[in-house]
C-alpha positions, -999 to +999 in steps of 0.1 A: +333+791-305+364+769-299+357+733-288+366+725-252+394+700-251+389+669-230+406+668-196+437+649-201+437+635-163+400+624-170+410+605-201+439+589-185+419+581-155+391+562-178+419+543-198+433+533-165+400+520-150+393+501-183+428+487-183+422+474-147+387+459-156+402+441-186+430+427-167+408+417-138+383+401-161+411+379-178+427+370-144+394+358-129+386+339-160+420+320-159+416+314-121+390+321-094+380+354-076+395+341-045+429+333-061+434+366-077+443+397-054+447+434-060+485+431-063+481+406-092+459+433-110+480+462-104+512+443-110+501+436-144+487+470-151+519+487-140+503+510-114+504+511-077+476+498-053+467+532-043+457+538-081+436+508-080+416+523-051+411+556-067+390+537-093+377+509-073+366+509-036+378+471-031+385+441-052+350+429-041+336+461-056+354+452-089+339+418-091+305+431-085+308+451-115+321+422-136+296+401-121+267+426-130+283+429-166+284+392-171+248+387-158+235+410-184+256+390-212+243+358-200+208+370-198+211+383-235+226+347-244+195+331-226+171+355-249+189+344-279+189+309-270+152+308-263+145+327-295+161+298-314+135+273-301+105+263-321+075+288-318+051+259-312+073+243-283+053+236-252+060+260-223+069+233-200+098+222-223+110+256-229+113+260-191+133+227-189+156+239-217+163+273-199+170+256-167+194+232-183+210+264-201+210+283-167+229+251-151+253+248-178+262+286-178+268+285-140+289+253-140+309+260-171+311+298-173+313+309-137+322+277-119+314+267-083+343+286-065+332+318-082+295+312-074+305+306-039+321+341-039+293+358-054+269+344-027+292+355+000+291+390-015+254+389-019+250+378+019+273+407+029+256+432+010+286+442-013+279+473-032+267+466-066+253+432-061+217+444-064+222+440-102+224+402-097+199+397-070+174+423-080+141+413-098+148+436-128+170+414-147+162+403-182+160+366-170+129+375-150+111+387-180+121+358-201+106+335-173+075+356-172+069+354-211+073+316-209+048+312-181+025+337-197+025+317-228+018+284-210-010+301-189-025+316-221-025+284-241-039+263-210-010+242-205-006+258-171-031+271-146-026+289-114-043+314-091-010+331-084+000+363-102+025+359-131+050+380-112+050+354-081+051+326-104+082+342-121+101+348-090+093+313-076+111+299-106+143+319-104+144+314-065+142+277-072+171+279-097+191+302-071+183+278-042+195+248-064+228+264-074+234+275-037+230+240-027+253+232-055+279+254-038+274+238-004+275+203-015+300+206-045+312+182-059+287+158-047+257+175-063+246+174-099+236+211-107+220+202-141+200+173-128+187+190-098+177+222-117+157+200-141+141+182-112+131+212-094+116+229-128+097+197-131+083+200-096+072+235-103+058+225-135+038+197-121+024+220-094+009+243-120-005+216-140-020+199-108-038+230-099-064+224-126-077+191-113 
């Protein structure tokens, strides 16, 4: 039986889509989401705007894919970072370390302008943003495991389910980063992320008294 040859058009289409993705990723890194338009991407790729829309519904749809991919990469980075910490490190200090790491990543990797664009897309319901705002991210599992460790050791105590505690931690970080976007540059993201983490930890510790 002869092997079926790959469809040349499909192969070319996949290569074009990959090329557009890689060019967009680089341009968005060099500038901001709002400072790059479709023409910038297609001109460098050497294709027409019409060809771009064959592969991506819009610039925002492409951004959503890039953001989801980067969210997965940063979650993997957070996991590696947490695994590098001492096993006997108190859960509260691990949470502080994670909050600081998240703040650094948002500020230095994404940047305020790009985070503002991401929030605009989340609010408008742009397709593909569920990967960022959903509760299936690795980040939630990491927070869950830290809180579970703290509860199991007696460092924390709470009548709330672990899922609820984990969501509150992530919602706090999300709220702080949103406030950072609103009040930038007169807002210290890392300082406030640590402060809100401290408040959550004190709440869990205070509940045992």
